N, CA, C and O atoms as a MOPAC input file, in Angstrom:
PM7 MOZYME 1SCF
protein

 N    -39.00400 1   -10.53100 1    -9.72800 1
 C    -38.62700 1   -10.26100 1    -8.36200 1
 C    -37.09700 1   -10.19500 1    -8.26500 1
 O    -36.39100 1   -11.06600 1    -8.77100 1
 N    -36.61700 1    -9.17000 1    -7.62000 1
 C    -35.18800 1    -8.97400 1    -7.49100 1
 C    -34.68900 1    -9.54200 1    -6.16300 1
 O    -35.38600 1    -9.49800 1    -5.15000 1
 N    -33.49600 1   -10.06100 1    -6.19200 1
 C    -32.87000 1   -10.54000 1    -4.96300 1
 C    -32.18300 1    -9.36000 1    -4.30500 1
 O    -31.40300 1    -8.65700 1    -4.94700 1
 N    -32.46000 1    -9.14000 1    -3.04900 1
 C    -31.84700 1    -8.01700 1    -2.34100 1
 C    -30.55500 1    -8.48100 1    -1.69100 1
 O    -30.55000 1    -9.39200 1    -0.86300 1
 N    -29.48200 1    -7.85400 1    -2.07300 1
 C    -28.18400 1    -8.13800 1    -1.48600 1
 C    -27.87900 1    -7.09200 1    -0.42600 1
 O    -28.35000 1    -5.95900 1    -0.52600 1
 N    -27.10100 1    -7.45000 1     0.58200 1
 C    -26.71900 1    -6.42900 1     1.56900 1
 C    -25.83400 1    -5.37500 1     0.91900 1
 O    -25.33800 1    -5.54900 1    -0.19400 1
 N    -25.65800 1    -4.30900 1     1.62600 1
 C    -24.80800 1    -3.23600 1     1.09700 1
 C    -23.43200 1    -3.77600 1     0.76700 1
 O    -23.00500 1    -4.78600 1     1.32900 1
 N    -22.76000 1    -3.13300 1    -0.10900 1
 C    -21.47500 1    -3.62800 1    -0.60400 1
 C    -20.30400 1    -3.22900 1     0.28200 1
 O    -19.17800 1    -3.10700 1    -0.20100 1
 N    -20.54500 1    -3.02900 1     1.54200 1
 C    -19.45500 1    -2.62200 1     2.42600 1
 C    -18.43300 1    -3.74400 1     2.59100 1
 O    -17.24000 1    -3.47700 1     2.73200 1
 N    -18.89100 1    -4.99800 1     2.57400 1
 C    -17.95100 1    -6.10600 1     2.71400 1
 C    -17.00900 1    -6.15600 1     1.52100 1
 O    -15.80000 1    -6.31400 1     1.69500 1
 N    -17.54500 1    -6.02300 1     0.31200 1
 C    -16.70900 1    -6.06100 1    -0.88200 1
 C    -15.74700 1    -4.87400 1    -0.90100 1
 O    -14.59300 1    -5.00700 1    -1.30900 1
 N    -16.23200 1    -3.71500 1    -0.45900 1
 C    -15.37500 1    -2.53800 1    -0.39700 1
 C    -14.20200 1    -2.78300 1     0.55100 1
 O    -13.06900 1    -2.40800 1     0.24900 1
 N    -14.47100 1    -3.40800 1     1.69000 1
 C    -13.41400 1    -3.70400 1     2.64900 1
 C    -12.41500 1    -4.70800 1     2.10400 1
 O    -11.21700 1    -4.59800 1     2.36500 1
 N    -12.89600 1    -5.68500 1     1.34900 1
 C    -12.00200 1    -6.67800 1     0.76100 1
 C    -11.09300 1    -6.02700 1    -0.26700 1
 O     -9.90300 1    -6.33500 1    -0.33100 1
 N    -11.64500 1    -5.13400 1    -1.06600 1
 C    -10.83400 1    -4.44600 1    -2.07700 1
 C     -9.77600 1    -3.57900 1    -1.40900 1
 O     -8.61900 1    -3.57700 1    -1.83000 1
 N    -10.16700 1    -2.83700 1    -0.36300 1
 C     -9.20400 1    -1.98800 1     0.31500 1
 C     -8.11500 1    -2.80200 1     1.01000 1
 O     -6.95200 1    -2.39800 1     1.02600 1
 N     -8.48500 1    -3.94700 1     1.58500 1
 C     -7.48100 1    -4.76700 1     2.25300 1
 C     -6.48300 1    -5.32000 1     1.24300 1
 O     -5.28600 1    -5.37900 1     1.52600 1
 N     -6.96000 1    -5.72600 1     0.07000 1
 C     -6.04300 1    -6.17300 1    -0.97200 1
 C     -5.11300 1    -5.05800 1    -1.40000 1
 O     -3.92600 1    -5.28600 1    -1.63400 1
 N     -5.65000 1    -3.85100 1    -1.50200 1
 C     -4.85300 1    -2.69300 1    -1.87700 1
 C     -3.80100 1    -2.38400 1    -0.81900 1
 O     -2.66100 1    -2.05700 1    -1.14900 1
 N     -4.18100 1    -2.48700 1     0.44600 1
 C     -3.23700 1    -2.23700 1     1.54000 1
 C     -2.11600 1    -3.26800 1     1.51100 1
 O     -0.94700 1    -2.92000 1     1.68100 1
 N     -2.46100 1    -4.52100 1     1.29800 1
 C     -1.44000 1    -5.57400 1     1.28500 1
 C     -0.46900 1    -5.37300 1     0.13000 1
 O      0.74300 1    -5.49300 1     0.31300 1
 N     -0.98500 1    -5.07000 1    -1.04900 1
 C     -0.11000 1    -4.87800 1    -2.21000 1
 C      0.79500 1    -3.66700 1    -2.02500 1
 O      1.99800 1    -3.74600 1    -2.27700 1
 N      0.22500 1    -2.54600 1    -1.58700 1
 C      1.05500 1    -1.34700 1    -1.42600 1
 C      2.04700 1    -1.51000 1    -0.27200 1
 O      3.14200 1    -0.95000 1    -0.32000 1
 N      1.68000 1    -2.26300 1     0.75400 1
 C      2.63000 1    -2.51700 1     1.84400 1
 C      3.79300 1    -3.37800 1     1.36600 1
 O      4.93500 1    -3.15400 1     1.76600 1
 N      3.51100 1    -4.36000 1     0.51500 1
 C      4.59300 1    -5.17700 1    -0.03500 1
 C      5.50900 1    -4.35700 1    -0.92900 1
 O      6.72700 1    -4.52400 1    -0.88500 1
 N      4.94400 1    -3.47800 1    -1.73400 1
 C      5.76800 1    -2.60400 1    -2.57800 1
 C      6.60400 1    -1.67900 1    -1.70300 1
 O      7.76400 1    -1.41000 1    -2.01700 1
 N      6.03000 1    -1.19200 1    -0.61300 1
 C      6.78500 1    -0.33000 1     0.30900 1
 C      7.94700 1    -1.07400 1     0.95100 1
 O      9.03500 1    -0.51900 1     1.10400 1
 N      7.71800 1    -2.33100 1     1.32600 1
 C      8.81300 1    -3.12200 1     1.89500 1
 C      9.91200 1    -3.37800 1     0.87200 1
 O     11.09500 1    -3.33700 1     1.20900 1
 N      9.53400 1    -3.64000 1    -0.36500 1
 C     10.54200 1    -3.81200 1    -1.41000 1
 C     11.30100 1    -2.51200 1    -1.66700 1
 O     12.50400 1    -2.54000 1    -1.92700 1
 N     10.61200 1    -1.38000 1    -1.59800 1
 C     11.27700 1    -0.09500 1    -1.76400 1
 C     12.23300 1     0.17900 1    -0.61000 1
 O     13.30000 1     0.75800 1    -0.81400 1
 N     11.86300 1    -0.23000 1     0.59600 1
 C     12.76600 1    -0.08000 1     1.74000 1
 C     14.02600 1    -0.92100 1     1.53800 1
 O     15.13500 1    -0.46500 1     1.81700 1
 N     13.84900 1    -2.14800 1     1.05300 1
 C     15.00600 1    -2.98500 1     0.73000 1
 C     15.86200 1    -2.33500 1    -0.35500 1
 O     17.09000 1    -2.40900 1    -0.30400 1
 N     15.21900 1    -1.69900 1    -1.33500 1
 C     15.95600 1    -1.02100 1    -2.40900 1
 C     16.73600 1     0.16900 1    -1.87700 1
 O     17.84600 1     0.43200 1    -2.34100 1
 N     16.18300 1     0.89100 1    -0.92000 1
 C     16.89100 1     2.02700 1    -0.31800 1
 C     18.16800 1     1.54900 1     0.36300 1
 O     19.23700 1     2.12900 1     0.17600 1
 N     18.04600 1     0.49500 1     1.14700 1
 C     19.21600 1    -0.04500 1     1.85400 1
 C     20.25700 1    -0.54300 1     0.85900 1
 O     21.45100 1    -0.29600 1     1.02900 1
 N     19.81000 1    -1.24100 1    -0.17000 1
 C     20.72100 1    -1.79300 1    -1.16500 1
 C     21.43700 1    -0.69800 1    -1.95100 1
 O     22.63800 1    -0.80000 1    -2.20300 1
 N     20.71000 1     0.34700 1    -2.33800 1
 C     21.34600 1     1.41500 1    -3.11200 1
 C     22.27500 1     2.26600 1    -2.25100 1
 O     23.24900 1     2.81600 1    -2.76500 1
 N     21.99400 1     2.38900 1    -0.94900 1
 C     22.94100 1     3.08900 1    -0.07900 1
 C     24.24300 1     2.29600 1     0.05300 1
 O     25.32600 1     2.87800 1     0.12100 1
 N     24.13000 1     0.96900 1     0.08800 1
 C     25.33800 1     0.14400 1     0.15300 1
 C     26.18400 1     0.28300 1    -1.11100 1
 O     27.41400 1     0.30200 1    -1.05700 1
 N     25.49000 1     0.37900 1    -2.25700 1
 C     26.20100 1     0.49300 1    -3.54000 1
 C     26.56900 1     1.93100 1    -3.90300 1
 O     27.27700 1     2.15700 1    -4.88400 1
 N     26.09700 1     2.90100 1    -3.12500 1
 C     26.34700 1     4.32700 1    -3.34600 1
 C     25.88400 1     4.76200 1    -4.73500 1
 O     26.58300 1     5.48700 1    -5.44200 1
 N     24.69700 1     4.30500 1    -5.10300 1
 C     24.09400 1     4.64600 1    -6.38600 1
 C     23.11800 1     5.80200 1    -6.17000 1
 O     22.03300 1     5.60400 1    -5.62200 1
 N     23.50100 1     7.01000 1    -6.60200 1
 C     22.71000 1     8.19900 1    -6.30200 1
 C     21.35700 1     8.20000 1    -6.99100 1
 O     20.35300 1     8.56700 1    -6.37900 1
 N     21.31300 1     7.79700 1    -8.24900 1
 C     20.03900 1     7.77800 1    -8.94900 1
 C     19.11400 1     6.70800 1    -8.35200 1
 O     17.90600 1     6.91800 1    -8.24100 1
 N     19.68100 1     5.57900 1    -7.97500 1
 C     18.89500 1     4.52800 1    -7.33200 1
 C     18.36500 1     4.97000 1    -5.98300 1
 O     17.23800 1     4.64300 1    -5.61300 1
 N     19.18600 1     5.72000 1    -5.24300 1
 C     18.73400 1     6.24600 1    -3.95000 1
 C     17.55000 1     7.18400 1    -4.15200 1
 O     16.56900 1     7.11200 1    -3.41200 1
 N     17.63500 1     8.05600 1    -5.13800 1
 C     16.55600 1     9.00100 1    -5.40400 1
 C     15.25900 1     8.27500 1    -5.75100 1
 O     14.21200 1     8.55700 1    -5.16800 1
 N     15.32900 1     7.34200 1    -6.69700 1
 C     14.10900 1     6.66500 1    -7.13400 1
 C     13.54300 1     5.72200 1    -6.06500 1
 O     12.32600 1     5.58900 1    -5.93400 1
 N     14.41800 1     5.07500 1    -5.31100 1
 C     13.90500 1     4.18400 1    -4.27000 1
 C     13.28900 1     4.97900 1    -3.12000 1
 O     12.28800 1     4.55200 1    -2.54500 1
 N     13.87000 1     6.12500 1    -2.77700 1
 C     13.26000 1     6.97500 1    -1.75100 1
 C     11.92900 1     7.55700 1    -2.22900 1
 O     10.98100 1     7.67100 1    -1.45300 1
 N     11.86500 1     7.92400 1    -3.51200 1
 C     10.60900 1     8.43800 1    -4.06700 1
 C      9.53100 1     7.35200 1    -4.04600 1
 O      8.38200 1     7.62100 1    -3.69500 1
 N      9.90100 1     6.13200 1    -4.42200 1
 C      8.94900 1     5.02200 1    -4.40500 1
 C      8.50300 1     4.71500 1    -2.98200 1
 O      7.31700 1     4.50100 1    -2.72800 1
 N      9.44900 1     4.69500 1    -2.06100 1
 C      9.11500 1     4.44200 1    -0.66000 1
 C      8.18700 1     5.52700 1    -0.12700 1
 O      7.23500 1     5.22800 1     0.59300 1
 N      8.45000 1     6.75800 1    -0.46600 1
 C      7.60000 1     7.84900 1     0.00100 1
 C      6.17900 1     7.76600 1    -0.54100 1
 O      5.21600 1     7.92100 1     0.20900 1
 N      6.04900 1     7.52400 1    -1.83200 1
 C      4.71700 1     7.49300 1    -2.44100 1
 C      3.92400 1     6.28300 1    -1.96700 1
 O      2.79500 1     6.43200 1    -1.49900 1
 N      4.49400 1     5.09300 1    -2.08000 1
 C      3.75100 1     3.89200 1    -1.70700 1
 C      3.58300 1     3.77200 1    -0.19800 1
 O      2.55800 1     3.27500 1     0.26900 1
 N      4.56600 1     4.21600 1     0.56900 1
 C      4.43400 1     4.20300 1     2.01700 1
 C      3.33100 1     5.13600 1     2.48900 1
 O      2.52700 1     4.77700 1     3.35000 1
 N      3.29800 1     6.33500 1     1.91900 1
 C      2.25000 1     7.28900 1     2.27300 1
 C      0.88100 1     6.75300 1     1.87700 1
 O     -0.07800 1     6.87900 1     2.63900 1
 N      0.78200 1     6.16200 1     0.70200 1
 C     -0.48600 1     5.61700 1     0.24300 1
 C     -0.94900 1     4.47200 1     1.14500 1
 O     -2.13900 1     4.35000 1     1.43400 1
 N     -0.01300 1     3.63900 1     1.58600 1
 C     -0.36800 1     2.53700 1     2.48800 1
 C     -0.88000 1     3.07100 1     3.81700 1
 O     -1.91500 1     2.62300 1     4.31200 1
 N     -0.16200 1     4.02300 1     4.39500 1
 C     -0.55600 1     4.58100 1     5.68800 1
 C     -1.90800 1     5.27300 1     5.60400 1
 O     -2.75200 1     5.08800 1     6.48000 1
 N     -2.12200 1     6.06000 1     4.56600 1
 C     -3.38200 1     6.77500 1     4.44900 1
 C     -4.54500 1     5.84500 1     4.14800 1
 O     -5.66300 1     6.10800 1     4.59000 1
 N     -4.31800 1     4.76500 1     3.40800 1
 C     -5.38900 1     3.80300 1     3.15400 1
 C     -5.76700 1     3.08200 1     4.43600 1
 O     -6.95000 1     2.85000 1     4.68700 1
 N     -4.78300 1     2.72300 1     5.25100 1
 C     -5.08200 1     2.07700 1     6.53400 1
 C     -5.83400 1     3.04500 1     7.44700 1
 O     -6.78800 1     2.64100 1     8.11200 1
 N     -5.42500 1     4.30500 1     7.49100 1
 C     -6.10100 1     5.27400 1     8.34700 1
 C     -7.52100 1     5.55500 1     7.86500 1
 O     -8.43600 1     5.71600 1     8.67400 1
 N     -7.70300 1     5.61300 1     6.55200 1
 C     -9.02000 1     5.92300 1     6.00900 1
 C     -9.97900 1     4.73900 1     6.10000 1
 O    -11.14100 1     4.91400 1     6.46600 1
 N     -9.50700 1     3.54300 1     5.77300 1
 C    -10.37100 1     2.36000 1     5.72700 1
 C    -10.36100 1     1.57300 1     7.01200 1
 O    -11.28700 1     0.80200 1     7.26700 1
 N     -9.36400 1     1.74100 1     7.80900 1
 C     -9.24800 1     0.96900 1     9.01700 1
 C     -8.59500 1    -0.37800 1     8.74300 1
 O     -8.48100 1    -0.80900 1     7.59500 1
 N     -8.17300 1    -1.02700 1     9.80700 1
 C     -7.57800 1    -2.34900 1     9.66600 1
 C     -8.25600 1    -3.28800 1    10.62300 1
 O     -8.15800 1    -3.02800 1    11.82200 1
 N     -8.91200 1    -4.31700 1    10.25100 1
 C     -9.23100 1    -4.67900 1     8.87200 1
 C    -10.35300 1    -3.81000 1     8.33400 1
 O    -11.13200 1    -3.23300 1     9.09300 1
 N    -10.42100 1    -3.72600 1     7.02800 1
 C    -11.42600 1    -2.88900 1     6.36400 1
 C    -12.81100 1    -3.48900 1     6.49600 1
 O    -12.99600 1    -4.54600 1     7.10000 1
 N    -13.77800 1    -2.79800 1     5.92400 1
 C    -15.12400 1    -3.32100 1     5.92800 1
 C    -16.11500 1    -2.48700 1     6.71100 1
 O    -17.21000 1    -2.95500 1     7.02200 1
 N    -15.74800 1    -1.25500 1     7.03500 1
 C    -16.73500 1    -0.40700 1     7.69300 1
 C    -16.87200 1     0.88900 1     6.98500 1
 O    -17.66300 1     1.73700 1     7.39700 1

């Protein structure tokens, strides 16, 4: 006899929420890096920090829009 578990929507929401939190923290660190590199006038640092902010920021926003906040539906 098998034990019937509910659908895995709860676990899916937990995974997405962890992903949102991690990518949001990386985005905040990238924002700090943008400000810091503008102060130091480091052109290569500005490029890479803006690229990181763009990629992780976009991923955070789209994950929140797709999964909702809080996740689990």
